[in-house]
C-alpha positions as CSV (number, residue, x, y, z in Angstrom):
1,M,7.1,-6.6,-140.9
2,P,3.9,-4.6,-140.7
3,P,4.0,-3.4,-137.0
4,D,0.4,-4.7,-135.9
5,K,2.2,-8.1,-137.2
6,M,5.2,-8.0,-135.3
7,R,3.6,-6.8,-132.6
8,A,0.7,-10.0,-131.9
9,R,4.0,-12.3,-133.1
10,L,5.9,-10.3,-130.0
11,R,2.0,-11.4,-127.8
12,E,2.9,-15.1,-128.9
13,V,5.9,-15.4,-128.6
14,T,5.8,-14.3,-124.3
15,A,2.7,-15.6,-124.2
16,P,2.1,-17.3,-120.4
17,A,1.6,-20.4,-121.6
18,M,5.2,-20.9,-123.0
19,K,7.3,-22.8,-119.6
20,G,10.1,-23.9,-119.1
21,S,13.3,-23.0,-120.9
22,L,13.2,-19.8,-122.7
23,P,12.3,-20.0,-125.7
24,T,15.2,-18.3,-128.9
25,V,14.1,-15.6,-131.2
26,V,16.3,-15.2,-133.9
27,L,15.8,-10.7,-135.1
28,A,17.3,-11.2,-138.5
29,G,17.7,-7.5,-139.2
30,C,17.2,-4.8,-137.6
31,G,14.4,-2.0,-138.8
32,Y,12.4,0.3,-137.1
33,G,11.0,-2.2,-135.2
34,A,13.4,-3.6,-133.1
35,I,13.9,-1.3,-131.2
36,D,10.3,-2.4,-129.3
37,A,10.5,-5.8,-129.9
38,L,14.1,-6.3,-127.8
39,R,12.5,-4.7,-125.1
40,A,9.1,-6.0,-125.4
41,L,11.4,-9.9,-125.5
42,K,13.5,-8.8,-122.4
43,G,13.6,-11.7,-120.2
44,Q,11.1,-13.5,-122.0
45,A,13.0,-15.0,-124.6
46,R,17.0,-15.7,-125.4
47,V,17.0,-12.5,-128.0
48,I,19.1,-12.8,-131.1
49,A,19.6,-9.9,-133.2
50,I,21.6,-9.9,-136.4
51,N,22.0,-7.0,-138.2
52,P,24.6,-5.8,-140.8
53,H,26.1,-3.0,-138.3
54,P,25.4,-1.5,-134.7
55,Y,23.1,0.9,-136.1
56,I,19.5,1.5,-138.2
57,V,19.8,4.2,-140.6
58,N,17.1,6.7,-140.3
59,S,16.2,6.2,-143.9
60,G,12.8,9.4,-143.8
61,M,15.9,10.9,-143.0
62,S,18.6,9.8,-145.2
63,T,17.7,11.9,-149.1
64,R,19.2,15.0,-146.5
65,L,22.7,13.1,-146.9
66,L,22.4,14.6,-150.9
67,S,22.6,18.2,-150.3
68,G,25.1,18.3,-147.5
69,R,22.4,19.3,-145.2
70,F,22.9,16.4,-143.3
71,S,25.6,13.7,-142.3
72,L,25.8,10.0,-141.9
73,D,26.2,10.9,-137.7
74,L,22.9,11.9,-137.8
75,V,21.0,9.8,-140.2
76,R,22.1,6.6,-137.8
77,I,20.3,5.4,-135.2
78,P,22.9,3.7,-132.4
79,L,21.2,-0.5,-132.5
80,L,24.0,-1.9,-130.2
81,E,23.0,-0.2,-126.8
82,H,19.4,-0.9,-127.2
83,V,20.3,-4.6,-127.5
84,Q,23.3,-5.0,-124.4
85,A,20.1,-2.5,-122.0
86,N,17.6,-5.8,-123.6
87,G,20.3,-8.6,-122.6
88,A,20.6,-9.6,-126.3
89,Q,23.0,-10.7,-128.6
90,F,23.9,-9.0,-131.1
91,L,25.7,-10.5,-134.6
92,P,26.8,-9.0,-137.0
93,G,26.2,-10.4,-140.6
94,R,23.8,-10.6,-142.8
95,V,21.0,-14.1,-142.9
96,T,21.7,-15.9,-146.1
97,H,19.4,-18.2,-146.3
98,M,16.5,-19.6,-143.8
99,Q,15.3,-23.6,-143.4
100,P,11.9,-22.7,-141.3
101,Q,11.0,-26.8,-141.6
102,A,14.0,-27.5,-139.3
103,Q,13.5,-24.1,-137.8
104,T,17.8,-23.0,-138.7
105,L,19.1,-20.4,-140.6
106,T,21.9,-19.2,-142.1
107,L,24.5,-16.4,-140.8
108,E,27.2,-15.1,-143.0
109,G,29.4,-12.4,-141.5
110,A,32.8,-11.3,-140.3
111,G,33.3,-14.3,-138.2
112,G,32.7,-16.7,-141.2
113,I,29.2,-18.7,-141.4
114,Q,28.2,-20.3,-139.1
115,T,23.8,-22.2,-138.3
116,L,21.5,-20.4,-135.7
117,A,18.8,-22.5,-134.5
118,Y,15.8,-20.9,-133.8
119,D,12.2,-21.7,-132.3
120,Y,11.2,-18.2,-133.5
121,L,12.6,-15.5,-136.2
122,L,11.6,-12.1,-137.1
123,V,12.2,-11.3,-140.8
124,N,12.9,-7.8,-141.2
125,V,16.0,-8.0,-143.9
126,G,15.3,-4.9,-145.5
127,R,14.1,-4.5,-149.7
128,E,16.8,-4.5,-152.8
129,L,16.7,-2.9,-155.6
130,R,16.6,-5.1,-158.7
131,P,19.1,-5.1,-160.9
132,I,19.3,-2.8,-163.9
133,D,22.3,-2.8,-166.6
134,G,24.3,0.1,-166.1
135,M,23.1,0.3,-162.4
136,Q,27.2,0.4,-161.8
137,H,27.6,3.6,-163.5
138,A,25.0,5.0,-161.4
139,F,24.7,5.6,-157.1
140,A,22.3,3.9,-155.0
141,I,19.8,5.4,-151.8
142,R,21.6,2.0,-149.7
143,P,24.0,2.1,-148.3
144,A,23.4,5.8,-147.2
145,E,27.5,5.9,-147.5
146,Q,26.2,5.9,-151.6
147,L,24.2,9.6,-151.6
148,V,27.2,10.6,-149.1
149,A,29.7,9.6,-152.9
150,A,27.0,11.1,-154.7
151,Q,27.3,14.9,-153.3
152,T,31.1,14.3,-153.7
153,W,30.8,13.9,-157.1
154,I,27.9,16.3,-158.0
155,R,30.1,18.8,-156.7
156,Q,33.6,17.3,-158.7
157,C,31.3,18.0,-161.8
158,W,30.8,21.8,-161.0
159,Q,33.6,22.4,-160.4
160,R,35.1,20.0,-163.6
161,A,32.1,23.0,-165.5
162,A,33.6,25.4,-163.7
163,Q,37.1,24.6,-164.8
164,G,36.1,24.1,-168.3
165,D,35.4,20.9,-169.0
166,P,33.0,20.6,-172.2
167,T,31.8,16.6,-171.1
168,P,28.2,16.7,-173.3
169,G,26.0,16.4,-169.8
170,L,28.1,17.2,-167.5
171,L,25.4,18.9,-165.2
172,T,22.5,16.3,-166.3
173,F,21.3,14.6,-163.1
174,G,18.9,12.3,-163.1
175,V,16.7,10.8,-160.0
176,V,15.5,7.4,-161.5
177,G,12.3,6.2,-159.2
178,G,9.7,8.9,-158.6
179,G,8.0,6.2,-155.2
180,C,8.2,9.7,-152.2
181,T,12.3,8.6,-152.0
182,G,12.2,10.4,-156.2
183,P,10.7,14.0,-155.0
184,E,12.4,13.9,-151.8
185,L,16.0,13.1,-153.5
186,M,15.1,16.0,-155.7
187,G,14.8,18.6,-153.5
188,E,18.0,18.1,-152.0
189,L,19.2,17.4,-155.8
190,Y,18.0,21.0,-156.8
191,D,19.2,22.3,-153.1
192,L,22.7,20.9,-153.8
193,C,23.3,22.2,-157.1
194,R,22.0,25.7,-156.6
195,E,24.6,25.8,-153.7
196,T,27.2,24.9,-156.4
197,S,26.3,27.2,-158.5
198,A,26.4,30.4,-155.9
199,A,29.8,28.4,-155.1
200,T,31.9,28.2,-158.7
201,G,29.8,31.6,-160.6
202,I,28.3,29.4,-162.7
203,P,24.0,29.7,-163.6
204,L,22.1,27.1,-162.1
205,A,19.8,27.1,-165.8
206,R,23.3,24.9,-166.9
207,A,22.2,22.4,-165.0
208,R,20.3,19.8,-166.3
209,L,17.7,17.4,-163.1
210,L,15.7,14.6,-164.3
211,L,13.2,12.5,-163.0
212,I,12.1,9.5,-164.5
213,H,9.2,7.3,-163.4
214,G,6.9,5.3,-165.2
C-alpha cells in the first residue's frame, strides 16, 4: 500500500468518532510501513500483525547478499520487538484468503489454518514472481536466502572451472529482468566474479555476464 494511502487509512481507523470497544486491525503482511502503522495504532486498536517471519527484509540492500558484502543479519529489520513494544499481537504465517463481505481472513501458519475476524485490514503481502518454465533451475531474489545460495553456487562454478571442469557455459551467469534490481544485481555479480577470478587464477574475461530485459 502506498504511504499516502496508508496514512489516510490510519487516520480513518484512529478517528475520534470511533468509540466503545477498540476495533481489531489486522496487518496482513508487514512491509516497511508496518512499523509506522504499529506506532500509530498503539492504544487505538487491537492490532494483529501477520508475517511469515519475525523480521522484514530490506530489499534495497538484499542484492548485496549476492556478492557477499552483506550477510543475512544485515538485511533483516527486526519486527517482533516493534510488535511487542506497541502492544500488538504477532502471528507467524501467510494470509491465503480474504473474505471482505464477512470481514474475515484465512491464515495458514505453523499452528495450522485459522480464520480471523477484523474491523480494518491493511494488506501488504508483497509481490510474487510470475511462473516461468524452467524457473526451478534458477535462483530467485526472494526469499533473501536464495541470493546467498546463488553466491555459493557461483563460487562453486569458479572452483569447478579451476579444477578443469569442461562444462559449456560454466562461467556464464545471467540476470533476468532489467528493472532497478537487475543492474544492482549485475554490479554485485561482477564484484563476486572479480573476487573469485583473483582467488582461482582464472581470467575474468572467461566469464560471461548477461542482463536479459525486454
